[in-house]
C-alpha positions as CSV (number, residue, x, y, z in Angstrom):
1,M,0.0,0.0,0.0
2,S,1.2,3.5,-0.7
3,G,-0.1,5.1,2.5
4,E,-3.4,5.8,0.8
5,E,-6.5,5.9,3.2
6,F,-9.6,3.9,2.2
7,A,-13.1,4.3,3.6
8,P,-14.5,1.3,5.4
9,T,-16.8,-0.9,3.3
10,P,-20.3,-1.8,4.5
11,S,-19.1,-5.2,5.6
12,Q,-16.6,-3.4,7.9
13,T,-19.1,-1.1,9.6
14,V,-22.1,-1.5,11.8
15,G,-25.4,-1.5,9.9
16,P,-28.2,-1.5,9.0
17,F,-28.0,1.1,6.1
18,Y,-31.4,2.8,5.8
19,G,-30.7,4.6,2.6
20,Y,-31.1,1.5,0.6
21,A,-34.5,-0.2,0.0
22,L,-36.5,1.4,2.9
23,P,-37.2,4.9,1.5
24,F,-39.9,4.8,-1.2
25,A,-41.2,7.3,-3.7
26,D,-43.2,10.1,-2.2
27,G,-42.7,8.7,1.3
28,G,-43.1,12.2,2.8
29,A,-46.2,13.0,0.9
30,I,-48.7,11.7,3.5
31,A,-51.4,14.2,2.5
32,P,-52.8,14.1,-1.0
33,A,-51.2,16.6,-3.3
34,G,-53.1,20.0,-3.3
35,H,-55.2,19.1,-0.2
36,P,-56.4,22.5,1.3
37,D,-55.7,21.4,4.9
38,A,-52.2,20.1,4.3
39,V,-49.4,21.2,6.6
40,T,-45.6,20.9,6.0
41,V,-43.3,19.7,8.7
42,Y,-39.6,19.9,8.0
43,G,-36.4,19.9,9.9
44,H,-33.0,18.3,10.3
45,V,-31.6,15.3,12.3
46,F,-28.5,16.2,14.2
47,D,-26.0,13.9,16.0
48,G,-24.5,14.6,19.5
49,A,-21.9,17.0,18.1
50,G,-24.5,19.0,16.3
51,D,-23.6,17.7,12.8
52,P,-26.4,16.8,10.4
53,V,-27.1,13.1,10.0
54,P,-27.3,12.5,6.2
55,D,-28.6,9.0,6.3
56,A,-31.3,8.9,8.9
57,L,-34.8,7.6,8.3
58,L,-38.0,8.9,9.9
59,E,-41.3,7.2,10.0
60,I,-44.4,9.2,10.7
61,W,-47.6,7.7,12.1
62,Q,-50.8,9.6,12.8
63,P,-54.5,9.5,12.8
64,A,-56.5,11.2,10.0
65,S,-58.0,14.6,10.6
66,D,-61.3,13.1,11.8
67,G,-59.4,11.1,14.4
68,T,-59.7,7.7,12.8
69,R,-56.7,5.4,13.0
70,S,-57.5,2.7,10.5
71,G,-55.1,4.0,7.9
72,A,-55.4,3.0,4.2
73,P,-53.4,1.1,1.7
74,G,-51.7,3.1,-1.0
75,S,-48.2,3.8,0.1
76,L,-46.3,1.0,-1.6
77,R,-48.2,0.4,-4.8
78,R,-46.4,-1.6,-7.5
79,D,-46.2,-0.5,-11.1
80,A,-48.0,-3.3,-13.1
81,T,-45.6,-2.9,-16.0
82,T,-42.2,-2.7,-14.4
83,G,-42.9,-4.4,-11.1
84,G,-41.2,-1.5,-9.3
85,F,-42.7,0.8,-6.8
86,A,-45.2,3.3,-8.2
87,G,-45.3,5.3,-5.0
88,R,-48.4,6.8,-3.5
89,D,-51.7,7.0,-5.4
90,G,-51.8,10.8,-4.8
91,V,-55.4,10.6,-3.5
92,T,-55.5,8.4,-0.4
93,F,-54.5,9.6,3.1
94,T,-52.7,6.6,4.7
95,G,-51.6,8.1,8.1
96,F,-48.1,6.7,7.4
97,G,-44.9,8.2,5.9
98,R,-41.3,7.2,5.6
99,V,-38.7,9.8,4.6
100,A,-34.9,9.7,4.5
101,T,-32.8,12.7,5.3
102,D,-30.8,14.3,2.5
103,A,-27.0,15.1,2.5
104,A,-27.7,18.0,4.8
105,G,-29.7,15.9,7.3
106,R,-32.9,17.5,6.2
107,Y,-36.4,15.9,5.9
108,V,-39.8,17.2,4.7
109,V,-43.2,15.7,5.3
110,R,-46.5,17.0,3.9
111,T,-49.5,15.8,5.9
112,L,-52.8,16.7,7.5
113,P,-53.3,17.9,11.0
114,P,-53.9,14.9,13.2
115,G,-57.4,14.5,14.6
116,G,-58.0,13.7,18.3
117,V,-54.3,14.3,19.3
118,P,-52.0,17.3,18.9
119,Y,-49.0,15.3,17.7
120,L,-47.4,13.1,15.0
121,S,-45.7,10.0,16.2
122,V,-42.2,9.6,15.0
123,C,-39.8,6.7,14.8
124,V,-36.2,7.6,14.1
125,F,-33.6,5.2,12.6
126,A,-30.0,6.4,12.2
127,R,-26.5,5.2,12.0
128,G,-25.0,4.4,15.4
129,L,-28.4,3.5,16.8
130,L,-28.8,-0.1,17.7
131,H,-32.5,0.4,18.4
132,H,-34.8,2.9,16.8
133,L,-36.1,5.9,18.8
134,F,-39.6,7.1,19.4
135,T,-40.7,10.7,19.8
136,R,-43.5,13.0,19.0
137,I,-43.9,16.2,17.0
138,Y,-46.4,18.4,18.7
139,L,-48.0,21.0,16.5
140,P,-48.6,24.3,18.3
141,G,-52.2,25.0,19.3
142,P,-54.6,25.1,22.2
143,D,-54.7,21.3,22.5
144,L,-51.2,21.1,24.0
145,T,-52.4,22.0,27.5
146,D,-54.6,18.9,27.6
147,D,-51.9,16.4,26.6
148,R,-50.8,14.3,29.6
149,L,-47.4,13.3,28.3
150,L,-46.4,16.8,27.4
151,A,-47.7,18.2,30.7
152,A,-45.5,15.6,32.5
153,V,-42.3,16.9,30.8
154,S,-40.4,19.6,32.6
155,P,-41.0,23.1,31.1
156,E,-37.3,23.5,30.1
157,R,-37.3,20.3,28.1
158,R,-40.9,20.6,26.7
159,S,-39.7,22.6,23.7
160,T,-37.8,19.6,22.3
161,L,-41.2,18.1,21.5
162,I,-43.0,21.1,20.0
163,A,-42.6,22.2,16.4
164,D,-42.0,25.9,15.7
165,E,-44.6,27.5,13.4
166,E,-42.6,29.3,10.8
167,S,-45.5,30.4,8.7
168,E,-49.1,29.4,8.1
169,R,-49.2,25.6,7.9
170,V,-45.4,25.3,7.9
171,Y,-43.7,23.9,11.0
172,R,-40.0,23.2,11.7
173,F,-39.0,20.3,14.0
174,D,-35.4,19.3,14.4
175,V,-34.4,16.0,16.0
176,H,-31.3,16.1,18.2
177,L,-30.1,12.5,18.9
178,Q,-27.8,13.6,21.8
179,G,-26.4,16.7,23.5
180,E,-27.6,19.8,25.1
181,K,-30.7,20.1,22.8
182,E,-31.5,16.3,22.8
183,T,-35.0,15.6,21.8
184,I,-37.1,13.7,24.3
185,F,-37.4,10.1,23.3
186,L,-40.1,7.7,24.6
187,D,-39.5,4.3,26.1
188,F,-42.2,1.8,25.2
189,R,-42.0,-1.5,27.1
């Protein structure tokens, strides 16, 4: 060898690698295109040093605007001609989204306001995590005072669960995996 450095190959590093196979076309388009009640939630995923995580994967789970939680098929339709994924049908609200972060650690989701609860449920997958993490994205509004989980969180940490309203129907929510601004993660047993 000539002293040249090589990056580790996948077989030399801890996986899994979420950028392959798990993201799907229009995964962040939970609300049908052009829906008048759609909201946009975007943000970044940061590691403990405050650097963006370019290969994280977020799953969003939520009830429909009327509070129903039955969901609907339509997210992983197959193209009858090619056998590949055709993506969402563009009409059906499924209550589920899966979106990968880009090279800058950014994600974007277009959805409907959840009915019956003031939050979106989030599952975070990222390099270095041996187990995925659960959190919530609370959308600002009057319903926040009635949420038992949010009320149980200390006021100084509560903001790590509440999205910032940047403009009408646009919210920013950053996920901090560790560090001073660490997002509150939930432990389900």
